[in-house]
N, C-alpha and C positions, 0 to 999 in steps of 0.2 A: 504494500499500499504506500502511496505517495500522497502527502498532505502538506500544503503550504497555504498560509493565510495571513491576513492583516485586518484588525478591527480597531477602529477608534470610536469609542462609545460616546453618545451624547450625555451631558449631565442632566438632561431633562428626560423623565421617564416616558417612553413610548412603548406601549404594550404591543406584542405581536398581533398584527392584523392582516389576514390574507385579503388581497384585492382581486386577483384573477389567477386561475390555474387552468392550463390546458394540457392534454396528454394524448398519446396515441401509441399504436403498436407499429413497429417498423417491420418486423418479421418474427417468426416463431421465437418466443422467449425474450425478445428485445423490445424495450419500450423507451419512450422519451417523455419528459415532463418539462413544462415551462411555467414558472410561478412568478408572480409579482406580489410583493408584500411590504408592509411597513414594520420597522423595528427600530430600536434606539441606537442606530449606528450613524456616525457622521461619514465615515469612509469604511467600506468593507470590501475585502477581496478574499476569495477562497477557491482553491483548486484541489480536487481530490481525484486520484486514480486508484480505484479499489480493485484488488485481485485477491484470490484465495479467501473469500469471505462470502457471506450472504449478499445477494444483489450486487455483484461486481459491476464496475462501469466507471463513467466519468461524471463528475459533479463540478459545476462552475457557478460561483455566486459573485455578483458585483453589487455594491450599494453606495449610494451617495445621498446625504441629507435625509435620512430615515427611509428612503425608498430603495428597495432591493429587488433584483431580478436573479432567479436561479434557474439553471438548466441542468437536467439530469438525464443521462443516457445509461440505461442499466439492463442487466439480465435479471429476469424475475425468479430465477431458480435459487435454491438454497445450496450453500456449499456443503459438501460431504467428503470426509477423508477417504471414504471407500470408492469414490469416483475418480 
């Protein structure tokens, strides 16, 4: 797994508030999600590449002045040591 991020939080409390979420299936067991939400971040950046775990895939999040957008491309299967 690879994970890098930066968050600068706002001193003013902004509760998590989903604004819009869309998702779809690319092909067997592969899905994507795009989310827009508010949170108490001034600047936010997160990049994850997940392997060897449940729902492996790519996650990217960008945020500015409490508005955040996140993209997730993942496999819906669960990781098993026997596979």
